[in-house]
N, C-alpha and C positions, 0 to 999 in steps of 0.2 A: 552498436556501441559496445566497447569493451571496458571491463574494469568497474571502477566505482563511479556511479552516475549521480551521486548526491549533489555535486557542484552544478551539474547541468540542470538537475531538477530545480534547484534553488534559483538558477538564473532565468528561469522561464517567466518569472514575475507574475505568476498566477497562483491561486490557491491550490494546494496539493491535497490529495486524498491518498492515504496509505492504508492498505489492508494488511493485517498482521494475524498470524495464527497463534493461538495460545500455546501450542506445543512445538513452536519453531525452535529447532535445536541449533540453527546456524546464526540467527539474529534474535537476541534476547529482547524482551519488551523494553528494557531500559535503553538498549542500543538503538532500537527502533525509534523510541521517543527522542533520544538525543540527536539522532540523524535528521529527523524531520519535526522539530519542535513546534512549528506553526501549522503543521498539516492536520487535517481532519483525519483522525485515526479510527479505523473500524477494526475491531478485534473480534474474531470469532474462532470457534473450535477448529483446530487443524494444525498442520505443520508448515514447513517452509514452501512447499509447492502447491499452494492453494488453487491456482488456476487449473492444475491437473487433478487435484483431489476433490475440489469443490467447484467445478467449472460453472455450474448453474448459479450458485450463489455469487461468484465473482462477476459473472456476466450481468446479473440483475443489478448489482451494486454499480457497475460501470454504466449500464444503460440508464439507470435512474440519475446518476450524476450528470451524464450528457444531456438528458432531458431537462434537468434543472438549469443548465447553462445555455441552452439554445433557445 
């Protein structure tokens, strides 16, 4: 997928979970909230590349979310 994936995310018709870093310099908290107003937002310390800088935390969040829906 290239570019802005927000429309695709909204079209899935499912609940969204968005993970946001408190120190993200590319996407502000306000922009994050405006982009995904109905999403469950998880905010924790880190920057824009959380899967690289906090891989274990991201993996645990995703694993728990998948367990909850299966």
